[in-house]
Structures are given as C-alpha cells and as structure tokens.
C-alpha positions as CSV (number, residue, x, y, z in Angstrom):
1,X,0.0,0.0,0.0
2,X,1.3,3.4,-0.9
3,X,1.5,5.9,2.0
4,X,0.1,9.3,1.1
5,X,-0.7,12.6,2.8
6,X,-3.3,15.2,2.0
7,X,-2.3,18.2,-0.1
8,X,-5.7,19.7,-0.9
9,X,-9.3,19.5,-1.8
10,X,-11.1,19.8,-5.1
11,X,-13.6,22.6,-4.7
12,X,-15.3,23.2,-8.0
13,X,-15.2,22.6,-11.7
14,X,-13.5,25.2,-14.0
15,X,-14.8,25.7,-17.5
16,X,-16.4,23.0,-19.7
17,X,-13.3,20.9,-20.5
18,X,-13.1,18.9,-17.2
19,X,-10.7,21.1,-15.2
20,X,-11.0,21.1,-11.5
21,X,-10.1,23.8,-9.0
22,X,-8.1,22.6,-6.0
23,X,-7.4,24.5,-2.8
24,X,-4.0,23.2,-1.9
25,X,-2.0,23.2,1.3
26,X,1.2,21.8,-0.3
27,X,2.4,22.5,-3.8
28,X,4.6,19.3,-3.8
29,X,3.3,18.1,-7.2
30,X,5.0,21.2,-8.7
31,X,8.4,20.2,-7.1
32,X,8.2,16.5,-7.6
33,X,8.5,14.2,-10.6
34,X,5.0,12.7,-10.4
35,X,2.3,12.4,-13.1
36,X,-0.4,11.4,-10.7
37,X,-2.1,12.2,-7.4
38,X,-4.7,10.2,-5.4
39,X,-8.3,11.3,-4.9
40,X,-10.4,9.9,-2.1
41,X,-13.4,8.4,-3.8
42,X,-16.0,6.6,-1.7
43,X,-13.5,6.3,1.1
44,X,-10.8,4.8,-1.1
45,X,-7.7,6.5,-2.4
46,X,-7.6,6.1,-6.2
47,X,-4.8,7.3,-8.5
48,X,-5.7,9.9,-11.1
49,X,-3.1,10.8,-13.8
50,X,-2.5,14.5,-14.4
51,X,-2.8,15.7,-18.0
52,X,-1.8,19.2,-16.9
53,X,-2.2,21.8,-14.2
54,X,-1.6,25.5,-13.6
55,X,-1.5,27.8,-10.6
56,X,-4.5,30.2,-10.2
57,X,-3.2,31.8,-7.0
58,X,-0.9,31.0,-4.0
59,X,-3.5,28.5,-2.7
60,X,-5.5,27.5,-5.8
61,X,-4.5,25.3,-8.7
62,X,-6.4,24.1,-11.7
63,X,-5.9,20.4,-12.4
64,X,-6.8,18.5,-15.6
65,X,-6.9,14.7,-15.2
66,X,-6.7,12.2,-18.1
67,X,-10.1,10.9,-19.2
68,X,-12.1,13.7,-17.5
69,X,-13.1,15.8,-20.4
70,X,-16.4,17.4,-19.4
71,X,-17.7,19.6,-16.6
72,X,-20.3,17.0,-15.8
73,X,-17.7,14.2,-15.3
74,X,-15.5,16.6,-13.3
75,X,-18.4,17.5,-11.1
76,X,-18.4,14.0,-9.7
77,X,-15.1,14.7,-8.0
78,X,-15.8,18.1,-6.4
79,X,-15.3,17.8,-2.7
80,X,-12.7,15.0,-3.0
81,X,-9.5,15.3,-1.0
82,X,-6.3,15.1,-2.9
83,X,-3.3,13.1,-1.6
84,X,0.3,12.8,-2.7
85,X,2.6,9.7,-2.1
86,X,5.4,10.2,0.5
87,X,7.9,8.2,-1.6
88,X,7.7,10.8,-4.5
89,X,8.1,13.8,-2.2
90,X,11.5,15.4,-2.9
91,X,13.8,16.1,-0.1
92,X,15.5,19.5,-0.1
93,X,19.1,19.6,-1.3
94,X,21.7,20.2,1.3
95,X,21.9,23.9,0.3
96,X,18.1,24.3,0.4
97,X,16.1,24.9,3.5
98,X,12.9,23.2,4.4
99,X,9.8,25.3,3.8
100,X,7.1,25.0,6.5
101,X,4.7,23.4,4.0
102,X,7.3,20.6,3.5
103,X,6.2,19.2,6.9
104,X,2.6,18.4,5.9
105,X,2.1,14.8,6.6
106,X,4.9,14.6,9.2
107,X,4.4,13.4,12.8
108,X,4.9,15.8,15.7
109,X,6.3,14.4,19.0
110,X,6.4,16.6,22.1
111,X,9.0,16.0,24.8
112,X,6.3,15.8,27.6
113,X,3.1,14.8,25.7
114,X,4.5,12.3,23.3
115,X,3.0,11.7,19.9
116,X,0.7,14.6,19.1
117,X,-0.3,13.4,15.7
118,X,0.2,14.1,12.0
119,X,0.4,17.6,10.5
120,X,-2.7,17.9,8.3
121,X,-2.0,21.4,7.1
122,X,0.6,24.2,7.6
123,X,-1.0,27.6,7.9
124,X,1.7,30.0,6.7
125,X,-0.3,32.9,5.5
126,X,0.5,35.0,8.6
127,X,3.7,35.9,10.4
128,X,3.0,33.1,12.9
129,X,3.2,29.7,11.1
130,X,1.0,27.1,12.6
131,X,1.0,23.2,12.4
132,X,-2.6,22.1,12.2
133,X,-3.0,18.6,13.7
134,X,-6.7,17.7,13.8
135,X,-8.2,20.3,16.1
136,X,-4.9,21.3,17.6
137,X,-3.0,24.3,16.5
138,X,0.7,24.1,17.3
139,X,3.1,27.1,16.7
140,X,5.8,26.1,14.2
141,X,8.3,28.2,16.2
142,X,11.9,27.2,15.7
143,X,12.5,27.8,19.4
144,X,10.1,24.8,20.2
145,X,11.7,22.4,17.7
146,X,14.3,20.2,19.3
147,X,15.2,18.2,16.2
148,X,13.9,17.0,12.8
149,X,14.2,13.3,11.7
150,X,13.8,13.4,7.9
151,X,14.1,9.6,7.7
152,X,11.2,9.1,10.1
153,X,9.3,12.2,8.9
154,X,9.1,13.4,12.5
155,X,9.4,16.8,14.1
156,X,10.5,16.6,17.8
157,X,9.3,19.5,19.8
158,X,9.4,20.8,23.4
159,X,6.2,22.8,23.7
160,X,5.5,25.2,26.6
161,X,3.5,23.5,29.4
162,X,-0.3,24.0,28.9
163,X,-0.1,24.9,25.2
164,X,-1.8,21.7,24.2
165,X,-4.7,22.4,26.6
166,X,-5.7,25.5,24.8
C-alpha cells in the first residue's frame, strides 16, 4: 500500500473541459517528478493521472486529469480530498532549507506529551506559522523544535506547558 498525505481538496469545476479547482496546502506536485495524485473516492484513495495543471493563486491550482473531459464528469469529484505519495516527495538539497509546507504529513512528538499526531496542514499565510493537527494548532516556532528526523518524517518539539490544553 502506498502511503500518502493530504495536499488539498477539489472545490469546483472550472470551465467546460473537465478542469477542477483545487485549494492546496502543499504544492509538492510542482516540485516532484510525479504524473499522478490520489483522490479519495467513496473512502478509497484512487490514483488519477494528471494531464496538466496551472496555478491560479498562491492557494488554488487548476488540475486537468486524463479521461475527465467534461464539466459533468469533473463535477463527480468536487469535494474529493487530494493526496500525494510520500515516496515521491522530494527532499530538499543540502543547500536548500525546508519550507514550512514541507512538513505536511509529518508526525509531531512533544517531549512531555509524546505523539501529538500528523500535520494535516501548515498555515503559513501570517507571520506566525501554525502546524494544524486535527483540532490542535501548534506554533511552528523554531524555538520549540528540538530536532527533525527526515528519515522518520518526524518533528520533535518541546512545547510550553499547557499549550496543548488551549
């Protein structure tokens, strides 16, 4: 089974040729050598091959999948979550720095609380970057990060006492 993580949601059709608008939380497909993503259809992740795509804004992309050529066919997939395979996610070069969005899908472990969960989304539209883990909002502050284990896709943190209770 291929392990994946959520990178966005299809929100509406675009035009009459089968394009779909995706609100994305990670633009990994732009940085990776992948010609497919997974859509959640009836509770199952199904691979869909990309015919093309283009950015519409910093958070919206238009996707065109193979064999989806009409707005009516595309409409069936509106509301579907979009997932990307971990094994195709590129690691930054030694000279590159991680972007906060790179950590989508990684686990967060706190020194006191233990395993907090998997980062569903990184909110980086404000000065204070936030890891969104379920209903928990964790500041992605470098002062709280003890270490990063890229091989295990885990961020080890030492969060201030009481932060997880908010």
